[in-house]
N, C-alpha and C positions, 0 to 999 in steps of 0.2 A: 528517224525512228531508231530507236537503239537496238542493236541486235544482241540476242542473249548468247553468252558464252557457252562453249561445248560441255562444261562440267555442269551447268545449271540445266541444259536440255538433257543431259545423261541423267540426272537426279529425278527429273520430272518423268523420265521414261521408267525409271525403277519404281518411283511411287506408283505410277499407273500400272504397272505389272502387277505389283502387290495387292492391288485393287481388284485387279480383274482375275487374280488367282482363285478365289472362292468359287466364282462363277466358272471358270475353267475347269475346276475339280467337279463341280458338279455336272457339266456336260459331259466330261470325259466318262464318269462312272453311270450317267443316266440315259447317254446317247451313243458316244463312241463305242465304248467296249461293249454293250448289247448288240449293238450293228455288227460288230466284226464277230462277235461270238454266235450269231444268229447265220452268218454266211458259213462260218466253220461248221455248225450243225448240219446246215442244208446239203452237206457232202458227205454226210455220214448216217449211220442207224443208231439210235440210241433211245431207249425206253425211260430215261431219266432216273435210272437205279444202276443197271449194270454198266458194262464196259462200253466205251464208244467203239465203232467199227465204221472205217472208212470206206465208202460204196461209190466213190466218185459222183457222176452225173446221174445215177439211178434215179434219186429222187425225182429230177427234174423232168426226165423223160418219162416217168410215172404219172406226174401231173396231167400230161396230154393224153393219158390213156384212162384216167378216171373220170368217170362222168359226174359225181359230186363236185370235184376241184374245178372243172371247167364251168359245171352250172354257177357257182359259188361266185367265181370270178366275173363271169357274165351278168349275173345279178346285181353284183357291185357296181359294174359299170353302168347298168341300165338306171339303177337307184340315183348314183352321182350326176348323171346326166338330167334326169327329170328334176331332181332336186336343184341343181343349178340354175336350170332354165326357170323354174317356177320361182326361186328365191330372187333372180336377177330381174324378172319381168315385173314381178309385186314390188319389189323393193324401189325400182327405178319409178313404178306409176306412183308409189306412194309419196316419193320425194318430189316428183313434180306437181303432185296435187296440194302439197303443203307448203310449198317454197315461197308462194305469192299471197298467203293470207297473213292475218295479224299475228303479232309476237305471243298473244296468250293463246289463241286458237291454236296456232302452231306446235305450242308447247302440249298442250292437251293431247293434238293428235298424235305426235310425236311418243307421249307416253302410252296412249293406245296401240298404236301400231307396233311399238317396240314390245310390249306385254308378253306376247309369246315366246321371245328370246329369253326372257327370264324364268320362264318355266323349265323344270326338268324334262329332259327328252322322255323320259320315262312314264312321266305323267301326261305328257302330249299323245304318247304313243296309246296308253290306256283310254284317255278321253277319246280318241279317234275309232279306236276297237269299237266302242259302243255307238260312234255315228255311222260307220262303214258296215255294221252287221248287216248280213242278208236279210233277216227275218223283220227284227224291230229295230233296226238302225234308223237314226235320225235322216239320212240323205234319202234312202229308199222309202221312208215314210213319206217324207216331203214330195219324191218324185210322183208317189202314186196319189197324193192329194190334189196336186196340180194337174192331174191327167196325163202324166209322162211315166206311167207305170212300166212300159215298154223300156225305159232306160236304166231300170233298178237292176242292178247286178249283184252277183257275190263277189263283190269289192275285194275281198281278202281270202278267196278262196277258188280263185279263178287264174290259170298259168298267164304269165307277164303282166294281167291286170293287178295282181298282187303286188309286184315289184314296183310297178308304176304309181298304185297308191301310196305306199310307203315313201316313195322318192317324192311325190306332192305334199305328202303330209312334213317331211322332213325340209322340204322348200319353204313351206308357209312358216314353218317355225323360225326359219332364218332369215327371213325377208326382211324382218326389222333391222338386223345388223346392214344389210345391204343399203335401206332406205337410210340410215343415219350417216353411211360414209358418203353417201351420194348426195344428201342433203346438206353435209358440212361444206363439200366441195362447191355446191352450188351458191351458198350465202355468201362465200369468201369472194365470189367474182366482184368486179367493180360495179358498183351501180350505176356509173355513166353509160355502160353498154346497154342497160335495159333502158335507160332513158332516151337513147340516141336512137333506139330500135322502135321505139314508140312514135317518135317524133318521124322517124322514116316511113310509118304506117304498117310496121311488121306484125302480123297477126302472131296468137300465142303460139301455134305450132311452128310459124317460122323463128320464133325465138328460140324455141328448144332446139330445133335443128340446126340452127346457122350461129348460135352464140353458146348454148348450154352444152350439148353434146361435144363439139368440138373441144371446148376448153376444160371439161370434165373428163375428157376421153381416158387420161392415164388412171385417175381414180376409179373410172368402170372398169379398166383392164385389171388393176389390182384387185379389185372386189370380185370379179370373175375368177382370177386364179385363185384367191383366199377361198371362196365358196366351192371351187370344183375339189381343193384339198380337203375341206371340212366334209365335203359329202360323200367321201370314201369311207369316214368312219360311221359305219352302219351296224355296229353291235347293239347299242342300248334301245333304240327305237324298234328294232327287228324282234328282239326278245321281249318287248313290251307289247307289241302288236301282233306276232304270229310265231314267234320263237322259232323262226325258220320254215312254218308249216305253210299250209297242210302238206305233209310228207316233207319233201325239200323244195318244194316251189318258190321260195323265198329265201332261202338258205345263201347267206352271202359270205364273203371270202372272212371278214374278221371272226363271223361266227363259226365256221368250218374250221378255220386255224385253231381256234381255242378248243372245238369238240377234238379235233384229231391229236391235241398236244395233251390236254388233262383227262380226256375220257378214253382215248384209245391209246394214249402213252406212245405216239409216233411223232416224237419230237425233230427227228431229221426232215421226216416228210413235211411236217406243218411249217418248219423253218425254211423248206424249199418253195413253198406255195407263198408263204410270206414275202419272200425275195421276188417272185416273178409277179405277185401283185404290186409290190413298190416299184419295180421296173414298168409295170404298165401306166401305173399313176405317173411317175415321171415323164414318160413320153406323151401321155396327154396333157399334161402341164404344158411341158415345151412346146408341144404344138399349138395350144391355146394361145401361149403369150405370144408364139411366132406369128399365128394368124390373125391377132389383134394389133399387131405392133403397127403403129402409123405415124404421122406426124404429130409433134406435139407444138402447143401454141404458148407464147409468153403474153402476159397482159399486165 
């Protein structure tokens, strides 16, 4: 094998650098600079018009003494946890239900199951506002019709239950993405493994537990991490379903940050809230990845 000359390698690196330069500039101006500017704002007081005043960590200490800020962060974590668990459970279930059926039936099922992902989050939120309405909502009407009226609730007007409902809706909408990732990983497994398991007399559940889960574990961990990050983006669906109400029962961190920034002109305090919220997300994601880390198998 002929080795490449140092001049040729240097030329390739220069060409690669110029190809990466536009993407690097875009990342610099859309991610790096705003990130640094946000941290700088978090240590000061600024209303968006007047002079910037450095106040140290006062904004950070104020967060833990502000009821709405703590409530907003707590609600965001609850929504994210519920949405992640619902989407992973539904996504894995749908993938395991369709991987053994024929190609045509599988394509139809994938199209149906993936449909909610293609709907805008605001449309999904408005749809479930009618479904979860306490008086004439579809869910409560159904429960009363089948004799389970005692289970009817004010889904979008009860403390904690409202954020759980929002998380469940968000998880239902995102389950199709988890289904596609998991299904793709399953069908990429060698067919010989499934044929040998049938010859050994393995049941359907043994096949899932002993073949599918160990071999697609990395895909499941990746899906779990991605869904956890997506679930913290709780602005559009909250605005569509409750707008943070009733009162501030369903107020989430993104909605609270925007209100503090553009309605109350507290740019520094809002920046501090966003930094704390980002740190919480990073800690949760790191804990998830560490907790789900395990052996990887080759096939």
